[in-house]
Each structure stands twice: as C-alpha cells, then as structure tokens.
C-alpha positions as protocol buffer text, in pm:
chain_id: "A"
residue {
  index: 1
  type: MET
  ca { x: 4595 y: 5665 z: 6165 }
}
residue {
  index: 2
  type: ASN
  ca { x: 4456 y: 5346 z: 6320 }
}
residue {
  index: 3
  type: PHE
  ca { x: 4222 y: 5102 z: 6149 }
}
residue {
  index: 4
  type: LEU
  ca { x: 3912 y: 5207 z: 6346 }
}
residue {
  index: 5
  type: LYS
  ca { x: 3954 y: 5572 z: 6249 }
}
residue {
  index: 6
  type: ILE
  ca { x: 4019 y: 5484 z: 5883 }
}
residue {
  index: 7
  type: ARG
  ca { x: 3706 y: 5271 z: 5879 }
}
residue {
  index: 8
  type: PHE
  ca { x: 3502 y: 5552 z: 6033 }
}
residue {
  index: 9
  type: LEU
  ca { x: 3634 y: 5816 z: 5795 }
}
residue {
  index: 10
  type: ASN
  ca { x: 3559 y: 5590 z: 5501 }
}
residue {
  index: 11
  type: ALA
  ca { x: 3201 y: 5551 z: 5626 }
}
residue {
  index: 12
  type: TRP
  ca { x: 3174 y: 5929 z: 5661 }
}
residue {
  index: 13
  type: VAL
  ca { x: 3298 y: 5985 z: 5303 }
}
residue {
  index: 14
  type: LEU
  ca { x: 3065 y: 5719 z: 5164 }
}
residue {
  index: 15
  type: SER
  ca { x: 2769 y: 5914 z: 5299 }
}
residue {
  index: 16
  type: MET
  ca { x: 2859 y: 6226 z: 5098 }
}
residue {
  index: 17
  type: PRO
  ca { x: 2674 y: 6320 z: 4778 }
}
residue {
  index: 18
  type: GLY
  ca { x: 2757 y: 6083 z: 4496 }
}
residue {
  index: 19
  type: PHE
  ca { x: 2824 y: 5784 z: 4723 }
}
residue {
  index: 20
  type: SER
  ca { x: 2589 y: 5514 z: 4846 }
}
residue {
  index: 21
  type: GLN
  ca { x: 2393 y: 5623 z: 5155 }
}
residue {
  index: 22
  type: ARG
  ca { x: 2462 y: 5442 z: 5483 }
}
residue {
  index: 23
  type: HIS
  ca { x: 2483 y: 5525 z: 5850 }
}
residue {
  index: 24
  type: VAL
  ca { x: 2806 y: 5648 z: 6003 }
}
residue {
  index: 25
  type: GLU
  ca { x: 2974 y: 5456 z: 6283 }
}
residue {
  index: 26
  type: LEU
  ca { x: 3043 y: 5640 z: 6606 }
}
residue {
  index: 27
  type: PRO
  ca { x: 3424 y: 5642 z: 6647 }
}
residue {
  index: 28
  type: SER
  ca { x: 3514 y: 5418 z: 6941 }
}
residue {
  index: 29
  type: GLY
  ca { x: 3799 y: 5646 z: 7046 }
}
residue {
  index: 30
  type: LEU
  ca { x: 3569 y: 5942 z: 7116 }
}
residue {
  index: 31
  type: GLU
  ca { x: 3402 y: 5790 z: 7420 }
}
residue {
  index: 32
  type: CYS
  ca { x: 3741 y: 5679 z: 7551 }
}
residue {
  index: 33
  type: ASP
  ca { x: 3886 y: 6028 z: 7499 }
}
residue {
  index: 34
  type: LEU
  ca { x: 3592 y: 6187 z: 7680 }
}
residue {
  index: 35
  type: ALA
  ca { x: 3634 y: 5948 z: 7973 }
}
residue {
  index: 36
  type: LEU
  ca { x: 4011 y: 5992 z: 8001 }
}
residue {
  index: 37
  type: SER
  ca { x: 4068 y: 6355 z: 7901 }
}
residue {
  index: 38
  type: LEU
  ca { x: 3752 y: 6549 z: 7985 }
}
residue {
  index: 39
  type: VAL
  ca { x: 3771 y: 6628 z: 8354 }
}
residue {
  index: 40
  type: GLY
  ca { x: 3467 y: 6661 z: 8579 }
}
residue {
  index: 41
  type: GLN
  ca { x: 3188 y: 6678 z: 8319 }
}
residue {
  index: 42
  type: PRO
  ca { x: 2955 y: 6376 z: 8353 }
}
residue {
  index: 43
  type: LEU
  ca { x: 2656 y: 6555 z: 8200 }
}
residue {
  index: 44
  type: VAL
  ca { x: 2862 y: 6647 z: 7893 }
}
residue {
  index: 45
  type: ARG
  ca { x: 2964 y: 6287 z: 7827 }
}
residue {
  index: 46
  type: GLN
  ca { x: 2607 y: 6172 z: 7879 }
}
residue {
  index: 47
  type: GLN
  ca { x: 2449 y: 6427 z: 7645 }
}
residue {
  index: 48
  type: LEU
  ca { x: 2716 y: 6416 z: 7375 }
}
residue {
  index: 49
  type: MET
  ca { x: 2729 y: 6039 z: 7340 }
}
residue {
  index: 50
  type: LYS
  ca { x: 2350 y: 6015 z: 7343 }
}
residue {
  index: 51
  type: GLY
  ca { x: 2315 y: 6278 z: 7072 }
}
residue {
  index: 52
  type: LEU
  ca { x: 2586 y: 6135 z: 6849 }
}
residue {
  index: 53
  type: GLN
  ca { x: 2464 y: 5777 z: 6883 }
}
residue {
  index: 54
  type: GLN
  ca { x: 2114 y: 5873 z: 6769 }
}
residue {
  index: 55
  type: PHE
  ca { x: 2234 y: 6100 z: 6489 }
}
residue {
  index: 56
  type: LEU
  ca { x: 2520 y: 5904 z: 6334 }
}
residue {
  index: 57
  type: HIS
  ca { x: 2345 y: 5568 z: 6346 }
}
residue {
  index: 58
  type: SER
  ca { x: 2054 y: 5695 z: 6139 }
}
residue {
  index: 59
  type: PRO
  ca { x: 2095 y: 5648 z: 5762 }
}
residue {
  index: 60
  type: SER
  ca { x: 1846 y: 5932 z: 5713 }
}
residue {
  index: 61
  type: PRO
  ca { x: 1841 y: 6180 z: 6005 }
}
residue {
  index: 62
  type: ALA
  ca { x: 1522 y: 6379 z: 6049 }
}
residue {
  index: 63
  type: LYS
  ca { x: 1723 y: 6700 z: 6084 }
}
residue {
  index: 64
  type: PRO
  ca { x: 2079 y: 6822 z: 6139 }
}
residue {
  index: 65
  type: LEU
  ca { x: 2228 y: 6765 z: 6483 }
}
residue {
  index: 66
  type: VAL
  ca { x: 2224 y: 7093 z: 6680 }
}
residue {
  index: 67
  type: LEU
  ca { x: 2421 y: 7110 z: 7006 }
}
residue {
  index: 68
  type: SER
  ca { x: 2446 y: 7410 z: 7240 }
}
residue {
  index: 69
  type: PHE
  ca { x: 2739 y: 7413 z: 7488 }
}
residue {
  index: 70
  type: HIS
  ca { x: 2705 y: 7636 z: 7797 }
}
residue {
  index: 71
  type: GLY
  ca { x: 2932 y: 7702 z: 8094 }
}
residue {
  index: 72
  type: SER
  ca { x: 3194 y: 7933 z: 8239 }
}
residue {
  index: 73
  type: THR
  ca { x: 3547 y: 7983 z: 8107 }
}
residue {
  index: 74
  type: GLY
  ca { x: 3783 y: 7686 z: 8111 }
}
residue {
  index: 75
  type: THR
  ca { x: 3526 y: 7414 z: 8173 }
}
residue {
  index: 76
  type: GLY
  ca { x: 3592 y: 7236 z: 7841 }
}
residue {
  index: 77
  type: LYS
  ca { x: 3347 y: 7370 z: 7582 }
}
residue {
  index: 78
  type: THR
  ca { x: 3604 y: 7448 z: 7312 }
}
residue {
  index: 79
  type: TYR
  ca { x: 3808 y: 7142 z: 7411 }
}
residue {
  index: 80
  type: VAL
  ca { x: 3511 y: 6910 z: 7358 }
}
residue {
  index: 81
  type: SER
  ca { x: 3410 y: 7066 z: 7026 }
}
residue {
  index: 82
  type: SER
  ca { x: 3769 y: 7026 z: 6901 }
}
residue {
  index: 83
  type: MET
  ca { x: 3776 y: 6666 z: 7022 }
}
residue {
  index: 84
  type: LEU
  ca { x: 3448 y: 6593 z: 6848 }
}
residue {
  index: 85
  type: VAL
  ca { x: 3554 y: 6721 z: 6505 }
}
residue {
  index: 86
  type: ARG
  ca { x: 3896 y: 6559 z: 6544 }
}
residue {
  index: 87
  type: HIS
  ca { x: 3724 y: 6221 z: 6567 }
}
residue {
  index: 88
  type: LEU
  ca { x: 3473 y: 6290 z: 6290 }
}
residue {
  index: 89
  type: PHE
  ca { x: 3690 y: 6465 z: 6032 }
}
residue {
  index: 90
  type: GLN
  ca { x: 4039 y: 6391 z: 5908 }
}
residue {
  index: 91
  type: GLY
  ca { x: 4233 y: 6705 z: 5992 }
}
residue {
  index: 92
  type: GLY
  ca { x: 3997 y: 6806 z: 6274 }
}
residue {
  index: 93
  type: LEU
  ca { x: 3947 y: 7183 z: 6288 }
}
residue {
  index: 94
  type: GLY
  ca { x: 4168 y: 7210 z: 5979 }
}
residue {
  index: 95
  type: SER
  ca { x: 3933 y: 7000 z: 5768 }
}
residue {
  index: 96
  type: PRO
  ca { x: 3771 y: 7178 z: 5470 }
}
residue {
  index: 97
  type: TYR
  ca { x: 3439 y: 7041 z: 5597 }
}
residue {
  index: 98
  type: VAL
  ca { x: 3464 y: 7208 z: 5940 }
}
residue {
  index: 99
  type: HIS
  ca { x: 3369 y: 7576 z: 5958 }
}
residue {
  index: 100
  type: HIS
  ca { x: 3440 y: 7788 z: 6266 }
}
residue {
  index: 101
  type: PHE
  ca { x: 3274 y: 8126 z: 6325 }
}
residue {
  index: 102
  type: SER
  ca { x: 3359 y: 8388 z: 6588 }
}
residue {
  index: 103
  type: PRO
  ca { x: 3146 y: 8702 z: 6631 }
}
residue {
  index: 104
  type: VAL
  ca { x: 3453 y: 8909 z: 6720 }
}
residue {
  index: 105
  type: VAL
  ca { x: 3638 y: 8799 z: 6406 }
}
residue {
  index: 106
  type: HIS
  ca { x: 3362 y: 8744 z: 6150 }
}
residue {
  index: 107
  type: PHE
  ca { x: 3078 y: 8973 z: 6266 }
}
residue {
  index: 108
  type: PRO
  ca { x: 3240 y: 9260 z: 6459 }
}
residue {
  index: 109
  type: HIS
  ca { x: 3028 y: 9560 z: 6352 }
}
residue {
  index: 110
  type: ALA
  ca { x: 2658 y: 9588 z: 6441 }
}
residue {
  index: 111
  type: GLU
  ca { x: 2596 y: 9834 z: 6157 }
}
residue {
  index: 112
  type: HIS
  ca { x: 2685 y: 9564 z: 5902 }
}
residue {
  index: 113
  type: ILE
  ca { x: 2440 y: 9308 z: 6038 }
}
residue {
  index: 114
  type: GLU
  ca { x: 2240 y: 9275 z: 5714 }
}
residue {
  index: 115
  type: GLN
  ca { x: 2555 y: 9207 z: 5511 }
}
residue {
  index: 116
  type: TYR
  ca { x: 2669 y: 8952 z: 5772 }
}
residue {
  index: 117
  type: LYS
  ca { x: 2336 y: 8773 z: 5741 }
}
residue {
  index: 118
  type: GLU
  ca { x: 2370 y: 8744 z: 5365 }
}
residue {
  index: 119
  type: ASN
  ca { x: 2734 y: 8632 z: 5388 }
}
residue {
  index: 120
  type: LEU
  ca { x: 2656 y: 8371 z: 5653 }
}
residue {
  index: 121
  type: LYS
  ca { x: 2362 y: 8227 z: 5458 }
}
residue {
  index: 122
  type: ARG
  ca { x: 2568 y: 8202 z: 5139 }
}
residue {
  index: 123
  type: TRP
  ca { x: 2864 y: 8046 z: 5321 }
}
residue {
  index: 124
  type: ILE
  ca { x: 2657 y: 7773 z: 5485 }
}
residue {
  index: 125
  type: GLN
  ca { x: 2454 y: 7704 z: 5172 }
}
residue {
  index: 126
  type: GLY
  ca { x: 2766 y: 7682 z: 4956 }
}
residue {
  index: 127
  type: ASN
  ca { x: 2951 y: 7449 z: 5189 }
}
residue {
  index: 128
  type: LEU
  ca { x: 2653 y: 7220 z: 5242 }
}
residue {
  index: 129
  type: THR
  ca { x: 2615 y: 7199 z: 4866 }
}
residue {
  index: 130
  type: SER
  ca { x: 2977 y: 7083 z: 4845 }
}
residue {
  index: 131
  type: CYS
  ca { x: 2942 y: 6836 z: 5133 }
}
residue {
  index: 132
  type: GLY
  ca { x: 2631 y: 6756 z: 5332 }
}
residue {
  index: 133
  type: ARG
  ca { x: 2850 y: 6603 z: 5603 }
}
residue {
  index: 134
  type: SER
  ca { x: 2982 y: 6937 z: 5726 }
}
residue {
  index: 135
  type: ALA
  ca { x: 3018 y: 7083 z: 6075 }
}
residue {
  index: 136
  type: PHE
  ca { x: 2961 y: 7446 z: 6174 }
}
residue {
  index: 137
  type: LEU
  ca { x: 3095 y: 7579 z: 6505 }
}
residue {
  index: 138
  type: PHE
  ca { x: 2970 y: 7912 z: 6640 }
}
residue {
  index: 139
  type: ASP
  ca { x: 3194 y: 8036 z: 6921 }
}
residue {
  index: 140
  type: GLU
  ca { x: 3103 y: 8298 z: 7185 }
}
residue {
  index: 141
  type: MET
  ca { x: 2731 y: 8296 z: 7112 }
}
residue {
  index: 142
  type: ASP
  ca { x: 2686 y: 8536 z: 7404 }
}
residue {
  index: 143
  type: LYS
  ca { x: 2865 y: 8799 z: 7189 }
}
residue {
  index: 144
  type: MET
  ca { x: 2668 y: 8731 z: 6870 }
}
residue {
  index: 145
  type: HIS
  ca { x: 2446 y: 9016 z: 6753 }
}
residue {
  index: 146
  type: PRO
  ca { x: 2081 y: 8928 z: 6832 }
}
residue {
  index: 147
  type: GLY
  ca { x: 1899 y: 8830 z: 6514 }
}
residue {
  index: 148
  type: LEU
  ca { x: 2208 y: 8725 z: 6318 }
}
residue {
  index: 149
  type: ILE
  ca { x: 2187 y: 8360 z: 6412 }
}
residue {
  index: 150
  type: ASP
  ca { x: 1830 y: 8333 z: 6277 }
}
residue {
  index: 151
  type: VAL
  ca { x: 1964 y: 8344 z: 5922 }
}
residue {
  index: 152
  type: ILE
  ca { x: 2073 y: 7981 z: 5960 }
}
residue {
  index: 153
  type: MET
  ca { x: 1733 y: 7873 z: 6095 }
}
residue {
  index: 154
  type: PRO
  ca { x: 1616 y: 7722 z: 5761 }
}
residue {
  index: 155
  type: PHE
  ca { x: 1916 y: 7489 z: 5769 }
}
residue {
  index: 156
  type: LEU
  ca { x: 1835 y: 7348 z: 6115 }
}
residue {
  index: 157
  type: GLY
  ca { x: 1483 y: 7215 z: 6072 }
}
residue {
  index: 158
  type: PRO
  ca { x: 1335 y: 6884 z: 5954 }
}
residue {
  index: 159
  type: SER
  ca { x: 1272 y: 6974 z: 5589 }
}
residue {
  index: 160
  type: TRP
  ca { x: 1433 y: 6756 z: 5324 }
}
residue {
  index: 161
  type: VAL
  ca { x: 1577 y: 7034 z: 5114 }
}
residue {
  index: 162
  type: VAL
  ca { x: 1649 y: 7404 z: 5162 }
}
residue {
  index: 163
  type: TYR
  ca { x: 1780 y: 7619 z: 4877 }
}
residue {
  index: 164
  type: GLY
  ca { x: 1817 y: 7299 z: 4672 }
}
residue {
  index: 165
  type: THR
  ca { x: 2050 y: 7144 z: 4928 }
}
residue {
  index: 166
  type: ASN
  ca { x: 2005 y: 6825 z: 5129 }
}
residue {
  index: 167
  type: TYR
  ca { x: 2152 y: 6938 z: 5459 }
}
residue {
  index: 168
  type: ARG
  ca { x: 2014 y: 6701 z: 5722 }
}
residue {
  index: 169
  type: LYS
  ca { x: 2346 y: 6527 z: 5791 }
}
residue {
  index: 170
  type: ALA
  ca { x: 2523 y: 6843 z: 5905 }
}
residue {
  index: 171
  type: ILE
  ca { x: 2628 y: 6920 z: 6264 }
}
residue {
  index: 172
  type: PHE
  ca { x: 2590 y: 7264 z: 6424 }
}
residue {
  index: 173
  type: ILE
  ca { x: 2756 y: 7347 z: 6757 }
}
residue {
  index: 174
  type: PHE
  ca { x: 2686 y: 7668 z: 6950 }
}
residue {
  index: 175
  type: ILE
  ca { x: 2939 y: 7756 z: 7223 }
}
residue {
  index: 176
  type: SER
  ca { x: 2866 y: 8014 z: 7493 }
}
residue {
  index: 177
  type: ASN
  ca { x: 2978 y: 8132 z: 7836 }
}
residue {
  index: 178
  type: ALA
  ca { x: 2619 y: 8248 z: 7890 }
}
residue {
  index: 179
  type: GLY
  ca { x: 2447 y: 8042 z: 8156 }
}
residue {
  index: 180
  type: GLY
  ca { x: 2779 y: 7973 z: 8324 }
}
residue {
  index: 181
  type: GLU
  ca { x: 2705 y: 8205 z: 8615 }
}
residue {
  index: 182
  type: GLN
  ca { x: 2371 y: 8038 z: 8678 }
}
residue {
  index: 183
  type: ILE
  ca { x: 2525 y: 7691 z: 8658 }
}
residue {
  index: 184
  type: ASN
  ca { x: 2795 y: 7801 z: 8904 }
}
residue {
  index: 185
  type: GLU
  ca { x: 2534 y: 7937 z: 9148 }
}
residue {
  index: 186
  type: MET
  ca { x: 2337 y: 7615 z: 9128 }
}
residue {
  index: 187
  type: THR
  ca { x: 2652 y: 7416 z: 9199 }
}
residue {
  index: 188
  type: LEU
  ca { x: 2740 y: 7642 z: 9494 }
}
residue {
  index: 189
  type: ASP
  ca { x: 2391 y: 7602 z: 9637 }
}
residue {
  index: 190
  type: LEU
  ca { x: 2435 y: 7226 z: 9630 }
}
residue {
  index: 191
  type: TRP
  ca { x: 2773 y: 7253 z: 9803 }
}
residue {
  index: 192
  type: ARG
  ca { x: 2623 y: 7476 z: 10074 }
}
residue {
  index: 193
  type: ALA
  ca { x: 2353 y: 7213 z: 10124 }
}
residue {
  index: 194
  type: HIS
  ca { x: 2633 y: 6954 z: 10173 }
}
residue {
  index: 195
  type: ARG
  ca { x: 2549 y: 6783 z: 9846 }
}
residue {
  index: 196
  type: ASP
  ca { x: 2782 y: 6687 z: 9561 }
}
residue {
  index: 197
  type: ARG
  ca { x: 2801 y: 6872 z: 9229 }
}
residue {
  index: 198
  type: GLU
  ca { x: 2738 y: 6541 z: 9049 }
}
residue {
  index: 199
  type: GLU
  ca { x: 2385 y: 6550 z: 9188 }
}
residue {
  index: 200
  type: ILE
  ca { x: 2291 y: 6829 z: 8946 }
}
residue {
  index: 201
  type: SER
  ca { x: 2038 y: 6690 z: 8700 }
}
residue {
  index: 202
  type: LEU
  ca { x: 2024 y: 6772 z: 8334 }
}
residue {
  index: 203
  type: GLN
  ca { x: 1676 y: 6916 z: 8382 }
}
residue {
  index: 204
  type: ASP
  ca { x: 1796 y: 7155 z: 8654 }
}
residue {
  index: 205
  type: ALA
  ca { x: 2087 y: 7276 z: 8440 }
}
residue {
  index: 206
  type: GLU
  ca { x: 1869 y: 7323 z: 8132 }
}
residue {
  index: 207
  type: SER
  ca { x: 1621 y: 7532 z: 8328 }
}
residue {
  index: 208
  type: ALA
  ca { x: 1895 y: 7763 z: 8458 }
}
residue {
  index: 209
  type: ILE
  ca { x: 2049 y: 7796 z: 8112 }
}
residue {
  index: 210
  type: SER
  ca { x: 1715 y: 7874 z: 7947 }
}
residue {
  index: 211
  type: LYS
  ca { x: 1645 y: 8164 z: 8179 }
}
residue {
  index: 212
  type: ALA
  ca { x: 1996 y: 8308 z: 8150 }
}
residue {
  index: 213
  type: VAL
  ca { x: 2047 y: 8266 z: 7777 }
}
residue {
  index: 214
  type: PHE
  ca { x: 1722 y: 8245 z: 7586 }
}
residue {
  index: 215
  type: GLU
  ca { x: 1548 y: 8523 z: 7786 }
}
residue {
  index: 216
  type: ASN
  ca { x: 1846 y: 8762 z: 7783 }
}
residue {
  index: 217
  type: PRO
  ca { x: 1819 y: 9063 z: 7544 }
}
residue {
  index: 218
  type: GLN
  ca { x: 2199 y: 9069 z: 7512 }
}
residue {
  index: 219
  type: SER
  ca { x: 2219 y: 8707 z: 7396 }
}
residue {
  index: 220
  type: GLY
  ca { x: 2257 y: 8594 z: 7035 }
}
residue {
  index: 221
  type: PHE
  ca { x: 1957 y: 8369 z: 7102 }
}
residue {
  index: 222
  type: TRP
  ca { x: 1733 y: 8660 z: 7213 }
}
residue {
  index: 223
  type: LYS
  ca { x: 1387 y: 8608 z: 7062 }
}
residue {
  index: 224
  type: SER
  ca { x: 1544 y: 8364 z: 6820 }
}
residue {
  index: 225
  type: GLY
  ca { x: 1326 y: 8144 z: 6604 }
}
residue {
  index: 226
  type: ILE
  ca { x: 1579 y: 7869 z: 6672 }
}
residue {
  index: 227
  type: ILE
  ca { x: 1456 y: 7867 z: 7032 }
}
residue {
  index: 228
  type: ASN
  ca { x: 1088 y: 7924 z: 6954 }
}
residue {
  index: 229
  type: GLU
  ca { x: 1088 y: 7638 z: 6704 }
}
residue {
  index: 230
  type: HIS
  ca { x: 1282 y: 7409 z: 6942 }
}
residue {
  index: 231
  type: LEU
  ca { x: 1558 y: 7343 z: 6688 }
}
residue {
  index: 232
  type: ILE
  ca { x: 1834 y: 7281 z: 6946 }
}
residue {
  index: 233
  type: ASP
  ca { x: 1851 y: 6906 z: 7003 }
}
residue {
  index: 234
  type: PHE
  ca { x: 2078 y: 6897 z: 7307 }
}
residue {
  index: 235
  type: ILE
  ca { x: 2168 y: 7166 z: 7561 }
}
residue {
  index: 236
  type: VAL
  ca { x: 2502 y: 7058 z: 7708 }
}
residue {
  index: 237
  type: PRO
  ca { x: 2590 y: 7209 z: 8051 }
}
residue {
  index: 238
  type: PHE
  ca { x: 2952 y: 7236 z: 8168 }
}
residue {
  index: 239
  type: LEU
  ca { x: 2990 y: 7247 z: 8548 }
}
residue {
  index: 240
  type: PRO
  ca { x: 3251 y: 7449 z: 8740 }
}
residue {
  index: 241
  type: LEU
  ca { x: 3564 y: 7254 z: 8835 }
}
residue {
  index: 242
  type: LYS
  ca { x: 3690 y: 7186 z: 9188 }
}
residue {
  index: 243
  type: ARG
  ca { x: 4054 y: 7178 z: 9297 }
}
residue {
  index: 244
  type: HIS
  ca { x: 4094 y: 6803 z: 9242 }
}
residue {
  index: 245
  type: HIS
  ca { x: 3966 y: 6846 z: 8887 }
}
residue {
  index: 246
  type: VAL
  ca { x: 4227 y: 7116 z: 8825 }
}
residue {
  index: 247
  type: LYS
  ca { x: 4496 y: 6882 z: 8955 }
}
residue {
  index: 248
  type: GLN
  ca { x: 4384 y: 6618 z: 8706 }
}
residue {
  index: 249
  type: CYS
  ca { x: 4407 y: 6878 z: 8429 }
}
residue {
  index: 250
  type: VAL
  ca { x: 4764 y: 6952 z: 8538 }
}
residue {
  index: 251
  type: VAL
  ca { x: 4851 y: 6581 z: 8525 }
}
residue {
  index: 252
  type: ASN
  ca { x: 4695 y: 6547 z: 8180 }
}
residue {
  index: 253
  type: GLU
  ca { x: 4886 y: 6850 z: 8052 }
}
residue {
  index: 254
  type: LEU
  ca { x: 5218 y: 6724 z: 8192 }
}
residue {
  index: 255
  type: VAL
  ca { x: 5164 y: 6392 z: 8015 }
}
residue {
  index: 256
  type: GLN
  ca { x: 5064 y: 6574 z: 7695 }
}
residue {
  index: 257
  type: GLN
  ca { x: 5385 y: 6780 z: 7707 }
}
residue {
  index: 258
  type: GLY
  ca { x: 5597 y: 6471 z: 7776 }
}
residue {
  index: 259
  type: LEU
  ca { x: 5701 y: 6600 z: 8118 }
}
residue {
  index: 260
  type: GLU
  ca { x: 5746 y: 6411 z: 8443 }
}
residue {
  index: 261
  type: VAL
  ca { x: 5433 y: 6408 z: 8658 }
}
residue {
  index: 262
  type: ARG
  ca { x: 5567 y: 6559 z: 8978 }
}
residue {
  index: 263
  type: GLN
  ca { x: 5323 y: 6602 z: 9264 }
}
residue {
  index: 264
  type: ASP
  ca { x: 5490 y: 6924 z: 9381 }
}
residue {
  index: 265
  type: VAL
  ca { x: 5431 y: 7078 z: 9038 }
}
residue {
  index: 266
  type: VAL
  ca { x: 5071 y: 6953 z: 9031 }
}
residue {
  index: 267
  type: GLN
  ca { x: 5006 y: 7108 z: 9372 }
}
residue {
  index: 268
  type: GLU
  ca { x: 5179 y: 7439 z: 9295 }
}
residue {
  index: 269
  type: VAL
  ca { x: 4996 y: 7489 z: 8965 }
}
residue {
  index: 270
  type: ALA
  ca { x: 4661 y: 7406 z: 9126 }
}
residue {
  index: 271
  type: ASP
  ca { x: 4730 y: 7645 z: 9416 }
}
residue {
  index: 272
  type: SER
  ca { x: 4821 y: 7929 z: 9178 }
}
residue {
  index: 273
  type: ILE
  ca { x: 4476 y: 7935 z: 9017 }
}
residue {
  index: 274
  type: PRO
  ca { x: 4201 y: 8162 z: 9158 }
}
residue {
  index: 275
  type: TYR
  ca { x: 3898 y: 7996 z: 9317 }
}
residue {
  index: 276
  type: PHE
  ca { x: 3552 y: 8110 z: 9425 }
}
residue {
  index: 277
  type: PRO
  ca { x: 3377 y: 8198 z: 9652 }
}
residue {
  index: 278
  type: GLU
  ca { x: 3648 y: 8427 z: 9787 }
}
residue {
  index: 279
  type: GLU
  ca { x: 3651 y: 8281 z: 10137 }
}
residue {
  index: 280
  type: GLU
  ca { x: 3586 y: 7911 z: 10076 }
}
residue {
  index: 281
  type: LYS
  ca { x: 3774 y: 7881 z: 9741 }
}
residue {
  index: 282
  type: ILE
  ca { x: 3581 y: 7577 z: 9620 }
}
residue {
  index: 283
  type: PHE
  ca { x: 3560 y: 7613 z: 9241 }
}
residue {
  index: 284
  type: SER
  ca { x: 3818 y: 7730 z: 8989 }
}
residue {
  index: 285
  type: SER
  ca { x: 3738 y: 8076 z: 8849 }
}
residue {
  index: 286
  type: THR
  ca { x: 3910 y: 7991 z: 8520 }
}
residue {
  index: 287
  type: GLY
  ca { x: 3849 y: 7618 z: 8509 }
}
residue {
  index: 288
  type: CYS
  ca { x: 4152 y: 7454 z: 8347 }
}
residue {
  index: 289
  type: LYS
  ca { x: 4201 y: 7730 z: 8091 }
}
residue {
  index: 290
  type: THR
  ca { x: 4536 y: 7861 z: 8224 }
}
residue {
  index: 291
  type: VAL
  ca { x: 4686 y: 7529 z: 8335 }
}
residue {
  index: 292
  type: ALA
  ca { x: 4908 y: 7482 z: 8027 }
}
residue {
  index: 293
  type: SER
  ca { x: 5057 y: 7830 z: 8048 }
}
residue {
  index: 294
  type: ARG
  ca { x: 5128 y: 7804 z: 8422 }
}
residue {
  index: 295
  type: ILE
  ca { x: 5322 y: 7478 z: 8416 }
}
residue {
  index: 296
  type: SER
  ca { x: 5640 y: 7642 z: 8285 }
}
residue {
  index: 297
  type: PHE
  ca { x: 5654 y: 7865 z: 8594 }
}
residue {
  index: 298
  type: PHE
  ca { x: 5679 y: 7569 z: 8831 }
}
residue {
  index: 299
  type: PHE
  ca { x: 5857 y: 7294 z: 8636 }
}
C-alpha cells in the first residue's frame, strides 16, 4: 500500500468514534483511476469528484452523502462504486465497514416486506453505531420493493442523531438500470441531430431519469420520501458506450489480465458485441459488461 493511501486511511480511521474529529482527504488515486479506467463517462467523473470533494473535506457534514447511479447495463455503475470503496476503505468491498444489499438476494419475497424493513433498519443502525464512517450500497434499485427503501430515510437527512447514532459521515449509493432507456434515447436523439453524446448536460440527464425512475410505480423509489424530501445529493447518469469506448475497454482488460494488446483481438472483441439501433449499430447494447468473458474466445 502506498504512502498516500496509508495517509488517507489513517485520516479515515481518525474520524471514527473515539478519535479526534478532522476532515478526510480525498485519495489522489481516485481521480486518476476514474480518468484512466472509466471509459466514456464525463458526467460521472464530474459529479462524483464534486460530491466527494464537498463531503470528505467537511469536518462536520450536514448530512450523509447520498449518490444515485443510473444507466443501462455495462456502462460502469458497479465498477465505479467498487472503485470508490476500494479507495476509501482498506479491503474495498470486503471491508467490514462496507455493506452491499441486493433485492434479489436480501429482499426476495414481497410478502415479507415488513420483516425486511425491520431487518434493514436494525442492520444500518447497528453498523453505524459501530462505525459512523460506513458505506451502504444498494444494487438493482429498479428491483427493490416500493416502500422498502423508505425505512432508511431517517438515516439520510440533516439531523445530528437518529436512534442515538451520529450517522452524518456515512455514504449511501443507490445503483439502478432504471433511467437507462431514457438516457439512451436522449443520446440517440443527439446522434440523429449530428451532435456528440458529450453535449448531454447534467440537467437534461437528471430530467430524463426523474421521469423514468421517480414517477414509475414499479421503481423502488416510487412515492418515496427520499425523493419527496430531496435527500439524494447527486444523481449520476451513465451514458451508453460507442464502439471506440468498447475498444478502450478491451485494451484495459487485456492490460489488466497481463496479455499482449493486439489490435486484431481488440477489433474482434468489439465486433462481437451487439449494438443498437439495429441498422446503424452505434451504441453497445451491453456496454463493456461482457468484454472480459469474450477475450478468451479471440486471444
């Protein structure tokens, strides 16, 4: 572990209960990792760095940091959340202070919703009591039972203490494919107007996501107090990836696997991935999700 990461982790530990209170330094390697490894997502880098700078540099945050990631499959939502906790917590996703929830795994049966609510509240309360500097990741929010997520609402607001716990230094990340279709349509409309996908503004993306996610009866955010009380700090949109982005993902994966970067392999893997619309084949239907598994077929 390098000196910068050790220094950051020490600062993080010093801010836990029982230690002197101070702000936490933003790890310098995170911005570098986002620039080098996250392909084709300028709005993500912009929103994430802005949110973390404001939150971690405050010795006394007004509320926990709440991020909501939206986009279609393979655009980097899970990748970015993993990268974030890897830089903030020793052990990354394996840290005892990082808690990952999946509706399919942890909340599979609608008839048990009341028990899930009680379990979730107790789990978050207990872990924040142990360490206020904890992170909670909620995957596949589009599959979460409506109403379940509201049980964590008291932990997300600006109060000093809830259930006897000072929780304002926690991080909550919601991850969802919901809104991805609308983001893709917006990107396609730009392409048809002979404009670049990078011209999409954060305001345009947020508007599309709000209509698709927060007004959808099938969404975990449906009629949620989290939305009504404006407790999400940053909506982070992930754009669909073009062919040259997929090629960069192939190169990154080859390097990661310690393999030779051969242009024929890069081209073949990129060509094997489905693209949309059907005729023009502009954007990857699966983002970079299947790149790693496809390399072995062509190398």
